PDB file of N, CA, C and O in Angstrom:
ATOM      1  N   MET A   1       5.364   7.270   5.896  1.00  0.00           N
ATOM      2  CA  MET A   1       6.856   7.189   5.938  1.00  0.00           C
ATOM      3  C   MET A   1       7.457   8.564   5.791  1.00  0.00           C
ATOM      4  O   MET A   1       6.893   9.401   5.086  1.00  0.00           O
ATOM      5  N   SER A   2       8.571   8.829   6.423  1.00  0.00           N
ATOM      6  CA  SER A   2       9.267  10.061   6.433  1.00  0.00           C
ATOM      7  C   SER A   2      10.382  10.069   5.341  1.00  0.00           C
ATOM      8  O   SER A   2      11.044   9.065   5.076  1.00  0.00           O
ATOM      9  N   TYR A   3      10.536  11.261   4.734  1.00  0.00           N
ATOM     10  CA  TYR A   3      11.546  11.406   3.647  1.00  0.00           C
ATOM     11  C   TYR A   3      12.268  12.720   3.937  1.00  0.00           C
ATOM     12  O   TYR A   3      11.776  13.578   4.669  1.00  0.00           O
ATOM     13  N   GLU A   4      13.440  12.844   3.341  1.00  0.00           N
ATOM     14  CA  GLU A   4      14.139  14.131   3.384  1.00  0.00           C
ATOM     15  C   GLU A   4      14.791  14.365   2.049  1.00  0.00           C
ATOM     16  O   GLU A   4      15.207  13.404   1.402  1.00  0.00           O
ATOM     17  N   ILE A   5      14.898  15.594   1.610  1.00  0.00           N
ATOM     18  CA  ILE A   5      15.468  16.078   0.340  1.00  0.00           C
ATOM     19  C   ILE A   5      16.532  17.227   0.759  1.00  0.00           C
ATOM     20  O   ILE A   5      16.421  17.909   1.779  1.00  0.00           O
ATOM     21  N   LEU A   6      17.473  17.324  -0.091  1.00  0.00           N
ATOM     22  CA  LEU A   6      18.470  18.451   0.096  1.00  0.00           C
ATOM     23  C   LEU A   6      18.273  19.307  -1.184  1.00  0.00           C
ATOM     24  O   LEU A   6      18.481  18.878  -2.319  1.00  0.00           O
ATOM     25  N   LEU A   7      17.838  20.600  -0.877  1.00  0.00           N
ATOM     26  CA  LEU A   7      17.665  21.583  -1.967  1.00  0.00           C
ATOM     27  C   LEU A   7      18.939  22.059  -2.391  1.00  0.00           C
ATOM     28  O   LEU A   7      19.948  21.904  -1.702  1.00  0.00           O
ATOM     29  N   ALA A   8      18.934  22.705  -3.638  1.00  0.00           N
ATOM     30  CA  ALA A   8      20.187  23.224  -4.207  1.00  0.00           C
ATOM     31  C   ALA A   8      20.800  24.309  -3.292  1.00  0.00           C
ATOM     32  O   ALA A   8      22.013  24.512  -3.341  1.00  0.00           O
ATOM     33  N   ASP A   9      20.018  25.000  -2.475  1.00  0.00           N
ATOM     34  CA  ASP A   9      20.579  26.008  -1.541  1.00  0.00           C
ATOM     35  C   ASP A   9      21.159  25.535  -0.239  1.00  0.00           C
ATOM     36  O   ASP A   9      21.609  26.318   0.598  1.00  0.00           O
ATOM     37  N   GLY A  10      21.135  24.151  -0.084  1.00  0.00           N
ATOM     38  CA  GLY A  10      21.738  23.473   1.057  1.00  0.00           C
ATOM     39  C   GLY A  10      20.764  23.238   2.155  1.00  0.00           C
ATOM     40  O   GLY A  10      21.166  22.770   3.221  1.00  0.00           O
ATOM     41  N   VAL A  11      19.436  23.547   1.959  1.00  0.00           N
ATOM     42  CA  VAL A  11      18.429  23.408   2.957  1.00  0.00           C
ATOM     43  C   VAL A  11      17.892  21.924   2.927  1.00  0.00           C
ATOM     44  O   VAL A  11      17.570  21.446   1.839  1.00  0.00           O
ATOM     45  N   VAL A  12      17.791  21.220   4.017  1.00  0.00           N
ATOM     46  CA  VAL A  12      17.244  19.936   4.148  1.00  0.00           C
ATOM     47  C   VAL A  12      15.786  20.101   4.536  1.00  0.00           C
ATOM     48  O   VAL A  12      15.458  20.817   5.482  1.00  0.00           O
ATOM     49  N   ILE A  13      14.918  19.432   3.794  1.00  0.00           N
ATOM     50  CA  ILE A  13      13.415  19.467   4.034  1.00  0.00           C
ATOM     51  C   ILE A  13      13.110  18.081   4.547  1.00  0.00           C
ATOM     52  O   ILE A  13      13.483  17.114   3.883  1.00  0.00           O
ATOM     53  N   LEU A  14      12.449  17.914   5.700  1.00  0.00           N
ATOM     54  CA  LEU A  14      11.868  16.670   6.138  1.00  0.00           C
ATOM     55  C   LEU A  14      10.350  16.648   5.935  1.00  0.00           C
ATOM     56  O   LEU A  14       9.708  17.655   6.233  1.00  0.00           O
ATOM     57  N   PHE A  15       9.774  15.628   5.475  1.00  0.00           N
ATOM     58  CA  PHE A  15       8.353  15.594   5.313  1.00  0.00           C
ATOM     59  C   PHE A  15       7.820  14.095   5.253  1.00  0.00           C
ATOM     60  O   PHE A  15       8.589  13.136   5.177  1.00  0.00           O
ATOM     61  N   GLN A  16       6.472  13.983   5.293  1.00  0.00           N
ATOM     62  CA  GLN A  16       5.785  12.715   5.148  1.00  0.00           C
ATOM     63  C   GLN A  16       4.905  12.809   3.899  1.00  0.00           C
ATOM     64  O   GLN A  16       4.363  13.870   3.589  1.00  0.00           O
ATOM     65  N   ILE A  17       4.772  11.686   3.188  1.00  0.00           N
ATOM     66  CA  ILE A  17       3.894  11.682   1.979  1.00  0.00           C
ATOM     67  C   ILE A  17       2.850  10.640   2.169  1.00  0.00           C
ATOM     68  O   ILE A  17       3.141   9.530   2.614  1.00  0.00           O
ATOM     69  N   THR A  18       1.610  10.986   1.831  1.00  0.00           N
ATOM     70  CA  THR A  18       0.547  10.096   1.808  1.00  0.00           C
ATOM     71  C   THR A  18      -0.207  10.201   0.499  1.00  0.00           C
ATOM     72  O   THR A  18      -0.488  11.330   0.096  1.00  0.00           O
ATOM     73  N   ALA A  19      -0.551   9.175  -0.182  1.00  0.00           N
ATOM     74  CA  ALA A  19      -1.304   9.190  -1.436  1.00  0.00           C
ATOM     75  C   ALA A  19      -2.817   9.220  -1.073  1.00  0.00           C
ATOM     76  O   ALA A  19      -3.262   8.650  -0.077  1.00  0.00           O
ATOM     77  N   ALA A  20      -3.563   9.919  -1.943  1.00  0.00           N
ATOM     78  CA  ALA A  20      -5.074  10.084  -1.757  1.00  0.00           C
ATOM     79  C   ALA A  20      -5.694  10.299  -3.127  1.00  0.00           C
ATOM     80  O   ALA A  20      -5.012  10.357  -4.150  1.00  0.00           O
ATOM     81  N   THR A  21      -6.908  10.405  -3.106  1.00  0.00           N
ATOM     82  CA  THR A  21      -7.727  10.684  -4.257  1.00  0.00           C
ATOM     83  C   THR A  21      -8.537  11.939  -4.008  1.00  0.00           C
ATOM     84  O   THR A  21      -9.216  12.057  -2.988  1.00  0.00           O
ATOM     85  N   PHE A  22      -8.464  12.894  -4.958  1.00  0.00           N
ATOM     86  CA  PHE A  22      -9.204  14.137  -4.818  1.00  0.00           C
ATOM     87  C   PHE A  22     -10.096  14.186  -6.114  1.00  0.00           C
ATOM     88  O   PHE A  22      -9.569  14.316  -7.219  1.00  0.00           O
ATOM     89  N   LYS A  23     -11.360  14.087  -5.966  1.00  0.00           N
ATOM     90  CA  LYS A  23     -12.249  13.880  -7.137  1.00  0.00           C
ATOM     91  C   LYS A  23     -11.812  12.662  -7.945  1.00  0.00           C
ATOM     92  O   LYS A  23     -11.963  11.539  -7.464  1.00  0.00           O
ATOM     93  N   THR A  24     -11.292  12.832  -9.119  1.00  0.00           N
ATOM     94  CA  THR A  24     -10.811  11.634  -9.805  1.00  0.00           C
ATOM     95  C   THR A  24      -9.329  11.660  -9.991  1.00  0.00           C
ATOM     96  O   THR A  24      -8.786  10.852 -10.745  1.00  0.00           O
ATOM     97  N   TRP A  25      -8.624  12.609  -9.295  1.00  0.00           N
ATOM     98  CA  TRP A  25      -7.148  12.698  -9.494  1.00  0.00           C
ATOM     99  C   TRP A  25      -6.469  11.966  -8.327  1.00  0.00           C
ATOM    100  O   TRP A  25      -6.962  11.938  -7.199  1.00  0.00           O
ATOM    101  N   LYS A  26      -5.326  11.385  -8.655  1.00  0.00           N
ATOM    102  CA  LYS A  26      -4.470  10.845  -7.607  1.00  0.00           C
ATOM    103  C   LYS A  26      -3.570  11.963  -7.149  1.00  0.00           C
ATOM    104  O   LYS A  26      -2.870  12.568  -7.961  1.00  0.00           O
ATOM    105  N   VAL A  27      -3.573  12.246  -5.871  1.00  0.00           N
ATOM    106  CA  VAL A  27      -2.848  13.400  -5.295  1.00  0.00           C
ATOM    107  C   VAL A  27      -1.936  12.812  -4.187  1.00  0.00           C
ATOM    108  O   VAL A  27      -2.126  11.687  -3.725  1.00  0.00           O
ATOM    109  N   TRP A  28      -0.974  13.602  -3.802  1.00  0.00           N
ATOM    110  CA  TRP A  28      -0.086  13.309  -2.721  1.00  0.00           C
ATOM    111  C   TRP A  28      -0.058  14.409  -1.772  1.00  0.00           C
ATOM    112  O   TRP A  28       0.312  15.537  -2.100  1.00  0.00           O
ATOM    113  N   ASN A  29      -0.465  14.085  -0.534  1.00  0.00           N
ATOM    114  CA  ASN A  29      -0.496  15.087   0.671  1.00  0.00           C
ATOM    115  C   ASN A  29       0.949  14.978   1.194  1.00  0.00           C
ATOM    116  O   ASN A  29       1.443  13.892   1.500  1.00  0.00           O
ATOM    117  N   VAL A  30       1.605  16.152   1.283  1.00  0.00           N
ATOM    118  CA  VAL A  30       2.942  16.217   1.840  1.00  0.00           C
ATOM    119  C   VAL A  30       2.787  17.110   3.106  1.00  0.00           C
ATOM    120  O   VAL A  30       2.318  18.246   3.032  1.00  0.00           O
ATOM    121  N   GLN A  31       3.190  16.560   4.238  1.00  0.00           N
ATOM    122  CA  GLN A  31       3.196  17.169   5.574  1.00  0.00           C
ATOM    123  C   GLN A  31       4.599  17.389   6.011  1.00  0.00           C
ATOM    124  O   GLN A  31       5.391  16.451   6.099  1.00  0.00           O
ATOM    125  N   PHE A  32       4.930  18.677   6.298  1.00  0.00           N
ATOM    126  CA  PHE A  32       6.243  18.988   6.744  1.00  0.00           C
ATOM    127  C   PHE A  32       6.342  18.913   8.255  1.00  0.00           C
ATOM    128  O   PHE A  32       5.325  18.888   8.948  1.00  0.00           O
ATOM    129  N   THR A  33       7.627  18.877   8.794  1.00  0.00           N
ATOM    130  CA  THR A  33       7.719  18.791  10.224  1.00  0.00           C
ATOM    131  C   THR A  33       7.192  20.055  11.021  1.00  0.00           C
ATOM    132  O   THR A  33       6.913  19.970  12.217  1.00  0.00           O
ATOM    133  N   ASP A  34       7.077  21.157  10.346  1.00  0.00           N
ATOM    134  CA  ASP A  34       6.552  22.350  11.005  1.00  0.00           C
ATOM    135  C   ASP A  34       4.966  22.380  11.078  1.00  0.00           C
ATOM    136  O   ASP A  34       4.354  23.328  11.570  1.00  0.00           O
ATOM    137  N   GLY A  35       4.360  21.251  10.541  1.00  0.00           N
ATOM    138  CA  GLY A  35       2.917  21.174  10.506  1.00  0.00           C
ATOM    139  C   GLY A  35       2.255  21.607   9.228  1.00  0.00           C
ATOM    140  O   GLY A  35       1.072  21.342   9.015  1.00  0.00           O
ATOM    141  N   ARG A  36       3.020  22.285   8.357  1.00  0.00           N
ATOM    142  CA  ARG A  36       2.411  22.801   7.091  1.00  0.00           C
ATOM    143  C   ARG A  36       2.144  21.587   6.165  1.00  0.00           C
ATOM    144  O   ARG A  36       2.934  20.645   6.094  1.00  0.00           O
ATOM    145  N   GLU A  37       1.013  21.657   5.472  1.00  0.00           N
ATOM    146  CA  GLU A  37       0.648  20.601   4.611  1.00  0.00           C
ATOM    147  C   GLU A  37       0.302  21.141   3.195  1.00  0.00           C
ATOM    148  O   GLU A  37      -0.388  22.151   3.059  1.00  0.00           O
ATOM    149  N   VAL A  38       0.783  20.463   2.183  1.00  0.00           N
ATOM    150  CA  VAL A  38       0.509  20.879   0.745  1.00  0.00           C
ATOM    151  C   VAL A  38      -0.006  19.590  -0.011  1.00  0.00           C
ATOM    152  O   VAL A  38       0.180  18.452   0.419  1.00  0.00           O
ATOM    153  N   MET A  39      -0.645  19.878  -1.132  1.00  0.00           N
ATOM    154  CA  MET A  39      -1.144  18.860  -1.977  1.00  0.00           C
ATOM    155  C   MET A  39      -0.495  18.977  -3.349  1.00  0.00           C
ATOM    156  O   MET A  39      -0.602  20.008  -4.014  1.00  0.00           O
ATOM    157  N   LEU A  40       0.186  17.901  -3.767  1.00  0.00           N
ATOM    158  CA  LEU A  40       0.828  17.918  -5.058  1.00  0.00           C
ATOM    159  C   LEU A  40       0.131  16.839  -6.041  1.00  0.00           C
ATOM    160  O   LEU A  40      -0.323  15.787  -5.592  1.00  0.00           O
ATOM    161  N   TYR A  41       0.085  17.143  -7.284  1.00  0.00           N
ATOM    162  CA  TYR A  41      -0.382  16.145  -8.316  1.00  0.00           C
ATOM    163  C   TYR A  41       0.463  16.323  -9.521  1.00  0.00           C
ATOM    164  O   TYR A  41       1.206  17.290  -9.691  1.00  0.00           O
ATOM    165  N   LYS A  42       0.311  15.348 -10.339  1.00  0.00           N
ATOM    166  CA  LYS A  42       1.134  15.221 -11.598  1.00  0.00           C
ATOM    167  C   LYS A  42       0.216  15.518 -12.726  1.00  0.00           C
ATOM    168  O   LYS A  42      -0.852  14.920 -12.856  1.00  0.00           O
ATOM    169  N   CYS A  43       0.635  16.457 -13.558  1.00  0.00           N
ATOM    170  CA  CYS A  43      -0.071  16.715 -14.823  1.00  0.00           C
ATOM    171  C   CYS A  43       0.894  16.387 -15.967  1.00  0.00           C
ATOM    172  O   CYS A  43       1.798  17.163 -16.276  1.00  0.00           O
ATOM    173  N   GLY A  44       0.689  15.252 -16.572  1.00  0.00           N
ATOM    174  CA  GLY A  44       1.602  14.750 -17.578  1.00  0.00           C
ATOM    175  C   GLY A  44       2.889  14.295 -16.861  1.00  0.00           C
ATOM    176  O   GLY A  44       2.916  13.369 -16.051  1.00  0.00           O
ATOM    177  N   THR A  45       3.955  15.033 -17.236  1.00  0.00           N
ATOM    178  CA  THR A  45       5.276  14.777 -16.577  1.00  0.00           C
ATOM    179  C   THR A  45       5.593  15.808 -15.544  1.00  0.00           C
ATOM    180  O   THR A  45       6.608  15.677 -14.860  1.00  0.00           O
ATOM    181  N   GLU A  46       4.732  16.899 -15.374  1.00  0.00           N
ATOM    182  CA  GLU A  46       5.127  18.040 -14.539  1.00  0.00           C
ATOM    183  C   GLU A  46       4.299  17.927 -13.190  1.00  0.00           C
ATOM    184  O   GLU A  46       3.098  17.662 -13.169  1.00  0.00           O
ATOM    185  N   TRP A  47       5.060  18.153 -12.095  1.00  0.00           N
ATOM    186  CA  TRP A  47       4.389  18.211 -10.757  1.00  0.00           C
ATOM    187  C   TRP A  47       3.896  19.578 -10.567  1.00  0.00           C
ATOM    188  O   TRP A  47       4.565  20.550 -10.918  1.00  0.00           O
ATOM    189  N   VAL A  48       2.681  19.682  -9.991  1.00  0.00           N
ATOM    190  CA  VAL A  48       2.039  20.944  -9.722  1.00  0.00           C
ATOM    191  C   VAL A  48       1.450  20.928  -8.245  1.00  0.00           C
ATOM    192  O   VAL A  48       1.303  19.872  -7.630  1.00  0.00           O
ATOM    193  N   GLN A  49       1.153  22.060  -7.767  1.00  0.00           N
ATOM    194  CA  GLN A  49       0.534  22.207  -6.473  1.00  0.00           C
ATOM    195  C   GLN A  49      -0.737  22.941  -6.594  1.00  0.00           C
ATOM    196  O   GLN A  49      -1.031  23.560  -7.616  1.00  0.00           O
ATOM    197  N   ARG A  50      -1.554  22.869  -5.465  1.00  0.00           N
ATOM    198  CA  ARG A  50      -2.773  23.730  -5.462  1.00  0.00           C
ATOM    199  C   ARG A  50      -2.421  25.233  -5.387  1.00  0.00           C
ATOM    200  O   ARG A  50      -1.351  25.615  -4.914  1.00  0.00           O
ATOM    201  N   ASN A  51      -3.350  26.056  -5.866  1.00  0.00           N
ATOM    202  CA  ASN A  51      -3.141  27.515  -5.902  1.00  0.00           C
ATOM    203  C   ASN A  51      -2.805  28.029  -4.505  1.00  0.00           C
ATOM    204  O   ASN A  51      -2.005  28.957  -4.388  1.00  0.00           O
ATOM    205  N   GLU A  52      -3.372  27.474  -3.455  1.00  0.00           N
ATOM    206  CA  GLU A  52      -3.149  28.055  -2.113  1.00  0.00           C
ATOM    207  C   GLU A  52      -1.854  27.556  -1.488  1.00  0.00           C
ATOM    208  O   GLU A  52      -1.459  28.071  -0.442  1.00  0.00           O
ATOM    209  N   ASP A  53      -1.232  26.659  -2.031  1.00  0.00           N
ATOM    210  CA  ASP A  53       0.028  26.136  -1.496  1.00  0.00           C
ATOM    211  C   ASP A  53       1.216  26.939  -2.051  1.00  0.00           C
ATOM    212  O   ASP A  53       1.236  27.217  -3.250  1.00  0.00           O
ATOM    213  N   ASN A  54       2.160  27.303  -1.268  1.00  0.00           N
ATOM    214  CA  ASN A  54       3.192  28.218  -1.734  1.00  0.00           C
ATOM    215  C   ASN A  54       4.604  27.664  -1.690  1.00  0.00           C
ATOM    216  O   ASN A  54       5.529  28.296  -1.180  1.00  0.00           O
ATOM    217  N   LEU A  55       4.735  26.533  -2.207  1.00  0.00           N
ATOM    218  CA  LEU A  55       6.108  25.950  -2.421  1.00  0.00           C
ATOM    219  C   LEU A  55       6.834  26.641  -3.532  1.00  0.00           C
ATOM    220  O   LEU A  55       6.222  27.070  -4.511  1.00  0.00           O
ATOM    221  N   ASP A  56       8.078  26.751  -3.402  1.00  0.00           N
ATOM    222  CA  ASP A  56       8.835  27.288  -4.594  1.00  0.00           C
ATOM    223  C   ASP A  56       9.068  26.125  -5.552  1.00  0.00           C
ATOM    224  O   ASP A  56       8.939  24.953  -5.196  1.00  0.00           O
ATOM    225  N   ASN A  57       9.421  26.502  -6.794  1.00  0.00           N
ATOM    226  CA  ASN A  57       9.383  25.496  -7.880  1.00  0.00           C
ATOM    227  C   ASN A  57      10.516  24.462  -7.610  1.00  0.00           C
ATOM    228  O   ASN A  57      10.337  23.292  -7.948  1.00  0.00           O
ATOM    229  N   ALA A  58      11.626  24.832  -7.038  1.00  0.00           N
ATOM    230  CA  ALA A  58      12.735  23.837  -6.786  1.00  0.00           C
ATOM    231  C   ALA A  58      12.175  22.781  -5.783  1.00  0.00           C
ATOM    232  O   ALA A  58      12.413  21.590  -5.982  1.00  0.00           O
ATOM    233  N   ALA A  59      11.497  23.154  -4.800  1.00  0.00           N
ATOM    234  CA  ALA A  59      10.962  22.193  -3.769  1.00  0.00           C
ATOM    235  C   ALA A  59       9.907  21.307  -4.441  1.00  0.00           C
ATOM    236  O   ALA A  59       9.877  20.124  -4.103  1.00  0.00           O
ATOM    237  N   ILE A  60       9.074  21.736  -5.318  1.00  0.00           N
ATOM    238  CA  ILE A  60       8.036  20.949  -5.965  1.00  0.00           C
ATOM    239  C   ILE A  60       8.772  19.931  -6.863  1.00  0.00           C
ATOM    240  O   ILE A  60       8.386  18.762  -6.871  1.00  0.00           O
ATOM    241  N   ILE A  61       9.797  20.320  -7.603  1.00  0.00           N
ATOM    242  CA  ILE A  61      10.503  19.389  -8.433  1.00  0.00           C
ATOM    243  C   ILE A  61      11.164  18.295  -7.548  1.00  0.00           C
ATOM    244  O   ILE A  61      11.063  17.105  -7.846  1.00  0.00           O
ATOM    245  N   ALA A  62      11.809  18.704  -6.506  1.00  0.00           N
ATOM    246  CA  ALA A  62      12.531  17.769  -5.669  1.00  0.00           C
ATOM    247  C   ALA A  62      11.685  16.790  -4.993  1.00  0.00           C
ATOM    248  O   ALA A  62      12.044  15.616  -4.905  1.00  0.00           O
ATOM    249  N   ILE A  63      10.492  17.243  -4.474  1.00  0.00           N
ATOM    250  CA  ILE A  63       9.582  16.406  -3.820  1.00  0.00           C
ATOM    251  C   ILE A  63       8.900  15.432  -4.878  1.00  0.00           C
ATOM    252  O   ILE A  63       8.650  14.265  -4.579  1.00  0.00           O
ATOM    253  N   GLY A  64       8.617  15.954  -6.102  1.00  0.00           N
ATOM    254  CA  GLY A  64       8.044  15.161  -7.149  1.00  0.00           C
ATOM    255  C   GLY A  64       9.045  14.094  -7.511  1.00  0.00           C
ATOM    256  O   GLY A  64       8.617  12.948  -7.656  1.00  0.00           O
ATOM    257  N   LYS A  65      10.350  14.344  -7.675  1.00  0.00           N
ATOM    258  CA  LYS A  65      11.298  13.311  -7.954  1.00  0.00           C
ATOM    259  C   LYS A  65      11.289  12.184  -6.833  1.00  0.00           C
ATOM    260  O   LYS A  65      11.418  10.994  -7.118  1.00  0.00           O
ATOM    261  N   CYS A  66      11.129  12.645  -5.558  1.00  0.00           N
ATOM    262  CA  CYS A  66      11.107  11.708  -4.521  1.00  0.00           C
ATOM    263  C   CYS A  66       9.859  10.758  -4.698  1.00  0.00           C
ATOM    264  O   CYS A  66       9.944   9.532  -4.626  1.00  0.00           O
ATOM    265  N   ILE A  67       8.729  11.429  -4.930  1.00  0.00           N
ATOM    266  CA  ILE A  67       7.440  10.604  -5.149  1.00  0.00           C
ATOM    267  C   ILE A  67       7.646   9.661  -6.285  1.00  0.00           C
ATOM    268  O   ILE A  67       7.251   8.499  -6.191  1.00  0.00           O
ATOM    269  N   ASP A  68       8.264  10.119  -7.388  1.00  0.00           N
ATOM    270  CA  ASP A  68       8.493   9.216  -8.575  1.00  0.00           C
ATOM    271  C   ASP A  68       9.345   8.108  -8.248  1.00  0.00           C
ATOM    272  O   ASP A  68       9.126   7.009  -8.756  1.00  0.00           O
ATOM    273  N   SER A  69      10.375   8.305  -7.381  1.00  0.00           N
ATOM    274  CA  SER A  69      11.249   7.243  -7.052  1.00  0.00           C
ATOM    275  C   SER A  69      10.608   6.250  -6.086  1.00  0.00           C
ATOM    276  O   SER A  69      10.981   5.077  -6.097  1.00  0.00           O
ATOM    277  N   ILE A  70       9.697   6.657  -5.285  1.00  0.00           N
ATOM    278  CA  ILE A  70       8.894   5.747  -4.449  1.00  0.00           C
ATOM    279  C   ILE A  70       8.026   4.831  -5.316  1.00  0.00           C
ATOM    280  O   ILE A  70       7.932   3.629  -5.068  1.00  0.00           O
ATOM    281  N   GLY A  71       7.423   5.393  -6.291  1.00  0.00           N
ATOM    282  CA  GLY A  71       6.592   4.633  -7.210  1.00  0.00           C
ATOM    283  C   GLY A  71       7.399   3.677  -8.033  1.00  0.00           C
ATOM    284  O   GLY A  71       6.889   2.590  -8.305  1.00  0.00           O
ATOM    285  N   GLN A  72       8.584   3.960  -8.452  1.00  0.00           N
ATOM    286  CA  GLN A  72       9.414   3.074  -9.113  1.00  0.00           C
ATOM    287  C   GLN A  72       9.891   1.910  -8.294  1.00  0.00           C
ATOM    288  O   GLN A  72      10.098   0.811  -8.808  1.00  0.00           O
ATOM    289  N   ARG A  73      10.070   2.164  -6.977  1.00  0.00           N
ATOM    290  CA  ARG A  73      10.531   1.119  -5.995  1.00  0.00           C
ATOM    291  C   ARG A  73       9.309   0.045  -5.769  1.00  0.00           C
ATOM    292  O   ARG A  73       9.475  -1.164  -5.609  1.00  0.00           O
ATOM    293  N   LYS A  74       8.147   0.676  -5.786  1.00  0.00           N
ATOM    294  CA  LYS A  74       6.980  -0.219  -5.449  1.00  0.00           C
ATOM    295  C   LYS A  74       6.588  -0.957  -6.787  1.00  0.00           C
ATOM    296  O   LYS A  74       6.114  -2.091  -6.714  1.00  0.00           O
ATOM    297  N   GLY A  75       6.762  -0.380  -7.935  1.00  0.00           N
ATOM    298  CA  GLY A  75       6.364  -0.951  -9.192  1.00  0.00           C
ATOM    299  C   GLY A  75       6.958  -2.094  -9.518  1.00  0.00           C
ATOM    300  O   GLY A  75       6.678  -2.655 -10.578  1.00  0.00           O
TER     301      GLY A  75
END
C-alpha cells in the first residue's frame, strides 16, 4: 500500500511499506517512488535505519509514526 507524509520543510514523500523479518527482527522495507529502498526497525520506542541507508532523522521519525499508526489500525 502507498503512503505519503509531509515533512516539516514542506516536502511530501511518497513511499510503500512492506513488513519483513531479518534474522529475528521485524523490519519494514520502505520503497520510495524514485526507486530508493531503505530498511527501518524499531529499537524500544525509537525508529532506526541500517548504517548504509541515509535518511535524515526527521524522515525516519515521520515514517516511523506512519508505521506505528498502521499497526494501531490493524491491532
